[in-house]
C-alpha positions as CSV (number, residue, x, y, z in Angstrom):
1,M,7.2,13.2,1.1
2,S,3.8,14.2,0.4
3,A,2.4,11.0,-1.0
4,L,3.7,7.3,-1.0
5,A,2.2,4.1,-2.4
6,L,2.2,0.8,-0.6
7,I,2.6,-2.2,-3.0
8,G,2.9,-5.9,-2.3
9,T,4.4,-8.8,-3.8
10,D,0.9,-10.5,-3.9
11,T,-2.4,-10.4,-2.4
12,G,-2.8,-11.2,1.4
13,V,0.9,-10.1,2.2
14,G,-0.5,-7.5,4.8
15,K,-0.4,-4.2,3.0
16,T,-3.0,-2.8,5.2
17,H,-1.3,-3.9,8.4
18,V,1.8,-2.1,7.3
19,C,-0.1,0.9,6.1
20,L,-1.7,1.3,9.5
21,A,1.5,0.9,11.4
22,L,3.3,3.4,9.2
23,A,0.5,5.9,9.6
24,A,0.8,5.6,13.3
25,G,4.6,5.9,13.2
26,L,4.3,9.0,11.0
27,R,1.8,10.5,13.4
28,R,3.9,9.7,16.4
29,L,6.6,11.9,14.6
30,G,4.2,14.7,14.4
31,H,3.0,14.2,10.7
32,R,-0.5,14.5,9.7
33,V,-1.6,11.4,7.6
34,W,-4.4,10.8,5.2
35,L,-5.2,7.3,4.0
36,H,-6.4,6.2,0.4
37,K,-7.1,3.0,-1.1
38,P,-8.2,3.4,-4.8
39,V,-10.3,0.1,-4.9
40,A,-11.1,-2.6,-2.2
41,C,-13.0,-5.9,-2.9
42,G,-14.5,-8.6,-0.7
43,G,-15.2,-9.0,3.0
44,W,-18.4,-7.0,2.4
45,E,-20.8,-5.8,5.0
46,G,-24.0,-3.9,4.3
47,N,-25.8,-3.2,1.1
48,P,-24.3,-2.0,-2.3
49,W,-21.7,0.9,-2.1
50,P,-21.9,3.5,-0.7
51,D,-23.8,1.8,2.2
52,G,-21.7,-1.5,2.1
53,T,-17.9,-1.5,2.8
54,A,-15.2,-3.8,1.9
55,E,-12.9,-5.3,4.6
56,D,-9.6,-3.3,3.8
57,A,-11.5,-0.1,3.7
58,R,-13.1,-0.8,7.0
59,A,-9.7,-1.4,8.6
60,L,-8.4,1.9,7.0
61,G,-11.4,3.7,7.9
62,A,-11.0,2.9,11.7
63,A,-7.7,4.9,11.4
64,L,-9.0,8.0,9.7
65,S,-7.7,11.2,11.4
66,D,-6.1,14.5,10.9
67,G,-9.3,16.0,9.3
68,Q,-9.5,13.6,6.5
69,P,-13.0,13.5,4.9
70,A,-14.4,9.8,5.0
71,E,-15.4,9.9,1.3
72,T,-11.7,10.4,0.1
73,L,-10.7,7.2,1.8
74,C,-11.9,4.4,-0.8
75,P,-14.2,5.6,-3.5
76,R,-14.5,2.3,-5.3
77,Q,-15.6,-0.7,-3.3
78,Y,-17.0,-4.0,-4.6
79,P,-18.5,-7.0,-2.9
80,A,-16.8,-9.9,-4.8
81,P,-13.4,-11.0,-3.5
82,I,-11.8,-11.2,-6.8
83,A,-9.6,-9.0,-8.9
84,P,-10.9,-5.5,-9.0
85,H,-11.5,-5.2,-12.9
86,L,-13.8,-8.4,-12.5
87,A,-15.5,-7.2,-9.2
88,A,-16.4,-3.9,-10.8
89,A,-17.7,-5.6,-14.0
90,Q,-20.1,-7.7,-11.7
91,V,-21.7,-4.4,-10.7
92,G,-21.7,-2.8,-14.1
93,Q,-18.8,-0.5,-13.6
94,R,-15.7,-0.1,-15.9
95,P,-13.0,2.0,-14.1
96,L,-9.9,2.9,-16.0
97,I,-6.4,3.9,-14.8
98,A,-7.2,7.4,-15.6
99,D,-10.2,7.4,-13.1
100,Y,-8.1,6.0,-10.3
101,A,-5.4,8.5,-11.1
102,R,-8.0,11.4,-10.9
103,D,-9.1,10.1,-7.4
104,I,-5.5,10.2,-6.2
105,A,-5.0,13.6,-7.6
106,A,-8.1,14.9,-5.8
107,I,-7.3,13.6,-2.4
108,R,-3.7,15.1,-2.9
109,A,-5.0,18.4,-3.9
110,R,-7.5,18.4,-0.8
111,A,-4.6,17.3,1.5
112,Q,-2.3,20.1,0.1
113,A,-5.1,22.7,0.7
114,E,-5.1,21.9,4.3
115,T,-3.1,24.1,6.8
116,V,0.5,23.5,7.5
117,P,1.8,20.9,8.1
118,R,0.2,19.3,5.1
119,P,-0.7,15.6,5.5
120,I,1.2,12.8,3.9
121,V,-1.1,10.6,1.7
122,L,-0.5,6.9,2.0
123,V,-1.9,5.0,-1.0
124,E,-2.5,1.3,-0.4
125,T,-2.8,-0.6,-3.7
126,A,-5.0,-3.6,-4.3
127,G,-3.1,-6.9,-5.0
128,G,0.4,-7.2,-6.4
129,L,2.1,-4.7,-8.9
130,L,0.9,-6.4,-12.1
131,A,-2.7,-7.1,-10.7
132,P,-5.3,-5.9,-13.1
133,I,-7.5,-3.2,-11.4
134,A,-9.0,-1.4,-14.5
135,A,-11.6,-2.5,-17.1
136,D,-8.9,-2.6,-19.8
137,R,-6.7,-4.7,-17.5
138,G,-4.5,-1.8,-16.6
139,T,-2.5,-2.6,-13.5
140,N,-1.2,-1.1,-10.3
141,A,2.1,-0.6,-12.1
142,D,0.3,1.6,-14.6
143,L,-1.3,3.5,-11.9
144,L,2.0,4.3,-10.2
145,V,3.5,5.5,-13.3
146,A,0.4,7.6,-14.1
147,T,0.7,9.2,-10.7
148,G,4.5,9.2,-10.3
149,L,4.3,8.0,-6.6
150,P,7.2,6.4,-4.9
151,A,6.6,3.1,-3.3
152,L,7.2,1.0,-0.2
153,L,7.3,-2.8,-1.0
154,V,5.6,-5.2,1.4
155,T,6.8,-8.7,1.2
156,R,6.7,-11.9,3.3
157,P,9.4,-14.2,4.8
158,F,8.0,-17.5,3.7
159,L,8.7,-19.9,1.0
160,G,8.5,-18.4,-2.5
161,T,9.0,-14.8,-1.5
162,I,12.6,-14.3,-3.0
163,N,11.1,-15.0,-6.5
164,H,8.1,-12.7,-5.9
165,T,10.1,-9.9,-4.4
166,A,12.8,-10.0,-7.0
167,L,10.2,-10.0,-9.9
168,T,8.3,-7.1,-8.3
169,A,11.4,-5.1,-7.9
170,A,12.7,-5.7,-11.4
171,V,9.2,-4.8,-13.0
172,A,9.2,-1.6,-10.8
173,R,12.6,-0.5,-12.1
174,Q,11.7,-1.3,-15.8
175,R,8.6,0.9,-15.4
176,G,10.5,3.7,-13.7
177,I,8.8,3.2,-10.3
178,L,10.9,4.4,-7.5
179,V,10.8,1.8,-4.6
180,L,12.3,3.2,-1.4
181,G,12.7,-0.1,0.4
182,L,11.1,-3.3,1.7
183,V,9.0,-4.3,4.7
184,V,9.1,-7.9,5.6
185,N,5.7,-8.8,7.1
186,W,5.3,-12.0,9.2
187,H,1.5,-12.1,8.4
188,R,1.1,-15.4,10.1
189,E,2.6,-17.1,13.2
190,E,5.3,-19.4,12.1
191,A,8.5,-20.6,13.6
192,T,11.8,-19.7,11.8
193,D,12.9,-22.7,9.6
194,A,15.3,-23.2,6.7
195,A,13.2,-21.1,4.4
196,T,13.0,-18.1,6.6
197,A,16.3,-18.0,8.2
198,G,18.5,-15.2,7.0
199,I,15.6,-14.1,4.8
200,V,16.3,-10.4,5.1
201,A,19.7,-10.7,3.7
202,E,18.3,-12.8,0.8
203,L,15.6,-10.4,0.0
204,E,18.0,-7.5,-0.1
205,A,20.5,-9.4,-2.4
206,A,17.7,-10.6,-4.7
207,S,15.8,-7.4,-5.0
208,G,18.7,-4.7,-4.7
209,L,16.3,-3.0,-2.1
210,R,17.1,-2.4,1.7
211,V,14.7,-3.9,4.3
212,L,13.6,-1.0,6.3
213,A,11.5,-2.9,8.9
214,E,10.5,-6.4,9.8
215,F,7.1,-6.8,11.4
216,R,6.7,-9.9,13.5
217,H,3.2,-11.5,13.6
218,G,0.8,-9.5,15.7
219,L,0.8,-6.0,16.9
220,V,3.6,-3.8,15.7
221,P,5.6,-2.2,18.6
222,E,5.5,1.6,18.4
223,A,9.3,1.9,18.2
224,I,9.4,-0.3,15.0
225,A,6.6,1.8,13.4
226,V,8.5,5.0,14.3
227,A,11.7,3.5,13.0
228,L,10.0,2.7,9.7
229,A,8.7,6.2,9.5
230,H,12.2,7.6,10.1
231,A,13.9,5.3,7.6
232,L,11.3,6.1,4.8
233,A,11.7,9.9,5.4
234,K,15.5,9.4,5.2
235,R,15.2,7.3,2.0
236,W,12.9,9.8,0.3
237,E,15.2,12.8,1.2
238,F,18.0,10.9,-0.4
239,A,16.1,10.0,-3.6
240,A,14.7,13.7,-3.9
241,D,18.3,14.9,-3.8
């Protein structure tokens, strides 16, 4: 598993939180990990890029390690907290899927040029699978098709998640995107109720995907992060065979 994309059912589901936990789990297992976010919008600090930074990029940047150059983390950052194609247009840029794909190819090439063991590259997408990220309204799904990356789907346990998860899984299959499993992320503190009781079984039944981890609200215990890293490696080995 040299590279893996993290996709979400929608925005705000906690992909960055899961990405950071997975990176920590993989590192605990002895892997070197590089992080990449093709585009980040909103939560701006500083002047226009490259002096300013978006919130997700700052969070991922704090976890840079294993010799990763900072410039490979998130090459496209925009101040407006809106869809990437609109945020880019506000500053006169028109990125296309081919541009994002070249960025991913470049970081993978740099990672593979490193000494053994080669880093695993975790690619965190922006928004949901069909969120437009390119000037021609190309989506995250288009990017994953172009790069051939397998994916981990981050979902939430709250009302409406069964529909969002099933739709995302269905579109991924239609587009030939390999989804290795689900992470259920409790991104807000909330008691279990009728909508969340038994949600893991319901999500697996609706999506046809296995839940590899459930992250309760707050910090992720190291054991759960390591277990997710183990499970992903096993699923990837199985898929590759």
